[in-house]
C-alpha positions as CSV (number, residue, x, y, z in Angstrom):
1,M,8.0,-1.3,135.0
2,D,7.5,-4.6,136.7
3,S,10.5,-6.4,136.0
4,R,9.5,-9.6,137.9
5,A,9.3,-12.9,135.6
6,C,6.0,-13.4,133.8
7,P,4.0,-16.6,136.7
8,C,2.9,-18.2,133.5
9,G,6.6,-19.5,133.1
10,L,7.3,-18.0,129.7
11,G,10.7,-16.3,131.1
12,D,9.8,-13.2,130.0
13,D,9.2,-10.1,133.1
14,Y,5.4,-9.9,133.5
15,D,4.6,-6.6,131.8
16,A,5.9,-7.5,128.6
17,C,4.1,-11.2,128.8
18,C,0.6,-11.6,130.6
19,G,1.2,-8.6,132.2
20,R,-0.2,-6.4,128.3
21,F,-3.4,-9.0,128.2
22,H,-3.8,-8.4,132.0
23,A,-3.7,-4.5,130.6
24,G,-6.3,-4.7,128.0
25,A,-4.1,-6.2,125.3
26,P,-6.4,-9.7,123.4
27,A,-4.8,-12.9,123.7
28,P,-3.4,-14.2,120.5
29,T,-3.7,-17.9,121.1
30,A,-5.9,-20.0,123.3
31,E,-2.6,-21.0,125.0
32,A,-1.8,-17.1,125.8
33,L,-4.7,-17.0,126.8
34,M,-4.4,-19.5,129.4
35,R,-1.3,-18.7,130.5
36,S,-2.4,-15.4,131.4
37,R,-5.2,-17.1,132.7
38,Y,-3.0,-18.9,135.0
39,S,-1.2,-15.6,136.1
40,A,-4.1,-13.8,136.9
41,F,-4.6,-16.4,139.2
42,A,-0.7,-16.3,140.6
43,V,-1.1,-12.1,140.7
44,G,-5.0,-12.4,142.3
45,D,-6.2,-10.5,139.2
46,V,-9.8,-11.5,139.6
47,D,-11.0,-8.2,137.0
48,Y,-9.1,-10.1,134.4
49,L,-10.5,-13.8,135.2
50,K,-13.9,-12.6,134.7
51,R,-13.5,-10.7,131.4
52,T,-12.2,-13.6,130.1
53,W,-14.1,-16.6,131.0
54,H,-17.8,-17.0,129.1
55,P,-20.9,-16.2,130.9
56,S,-22.2,-19.5,130.5
57,S,-19.7,-20.9,132.8
58,L,-18.8,-17.4,135.0
59,P,-19.4,-18.7,138.7
60,A,-21.6,-16.3,141.0
61,D,-19.1,-15.4,143.6
62,L,-15.2,-15.9,142.2
63,A,-13.3,-15.1,145.3
64,L,-9.4,-16.3,144.7
65,D,-7.7,-17.7,148.2
66,P,-5.3,-15.7,149.4
67,G,-3.4,-18.2,151.0
68,I,-2.8,-20.1,147.2
69,A,1.1,-19.5,146.1
70,W,0.6,-21.2,141.8
71,T,4.3,-21.4,141.3
72,R,4.5,-23.7,138.2
73,L,2.9,-24.2,135.2
74,A,2.8,-27.0,132.5
75,V,1.4,-26.6,129.2
76,L,1.3,-30.6,128.7
77,D,-0.8,-30.1,124.9
78,T,-2.9,-27.7,123.0
79,A,-5.3,-28.2,119.9
80,G,-6.7,-26.0,117.3
81,G,-6.6,-22.1,119.7
82,G,-3.9,-20.5,116.8
83,I,-4.5,-17.4,115.1
84,F,-6.7,-18.5,112.8
85,D,-8.8,-21.0,115.2
86,T,-12.8,-20.0,116.7
87,T,-11.9,-23.1,119.1
88,G,-9.2,-24.6,120.8
89,T,-8.2,-27.0,124.1
90,V,-5.2,-26.5,126.5
91,R,-4.2,-28.9,129.0
92,F,-2.4,-28.1,131.2
93,R,-1.1,-28.6,134.9
94,A,-1.0,-26.0,137.7
95,I,1.3,-26.8,140.6
96,Y,0.1,-24.4,144.1
97,T,0.7,-24.1,147.9
98,H,-1.5,-24.2,150.5
99,A,-1.4,-24.6,153.7
100,G,2.4,-25.6,153.3
101,K,1.0,-28.4,151.2
102,R,2.0,-28.6,147.8
103,G,-1.5,-29.3,145.3
104,V,-1.9,-29.7,141.7
105,Q,-4.4,-28.8,139.3
106,A,-4.9,-30.5,135.9
107,E,-7.4,-29.2,133.3
108,N,-8.5,-29.9,129.2
109,S,-9.9,-25.9,129.0
110,R,-11.6,-25.0,126.3
111,F,-11.9,-21.8,124.7
112,I,-13.1,-20.5,121.8
113,R,-13.3,-17.2,119.7
114,Q,-15.6,-14.1,120.7
115,D,-16.0,-11.0,118.8
116,G,-12.2,-11.3,118.0
117,A,-11.3,-12.2,122.0
118,W,-10.3,-15.5,122.8
119,I,-12.3,-16.6,126.1
120,Y,-12.3,-19.6,128.2
121,L,-15.2,-22.1,128.4
122,G,-14.2,-24.6,130.9
123,P,-12.7,-27.7,131.1
124,V,-13.4,-30.4,128.7
125,E,-16.3,-32.4,129.8
């Protein structure tokens, strides 16, 4: 059992939070999927990122930079994406450090439910 805090910031340990999604449990909402994808970046789980990325927008070569440390996630807004929805958006800000410098990744992400599972489409254009 992994007792470290989950990177997504909800306060649960990793296994009880995003780790269960990384292990195969379906995320119940678009926000849960977005948080679990942030955690996948933080723990280096490329396979999970690929599984939850819509094929139409999945990069041909997805490699994570081991020099990036993801340090904090803030969910700023959600629209749709609930247990009875088929689409949703989640606006977030993720803080990271790279080569000793702080950076911010901000996005309003689009999600759809496909075959009963939430998947990431890409940023709202």
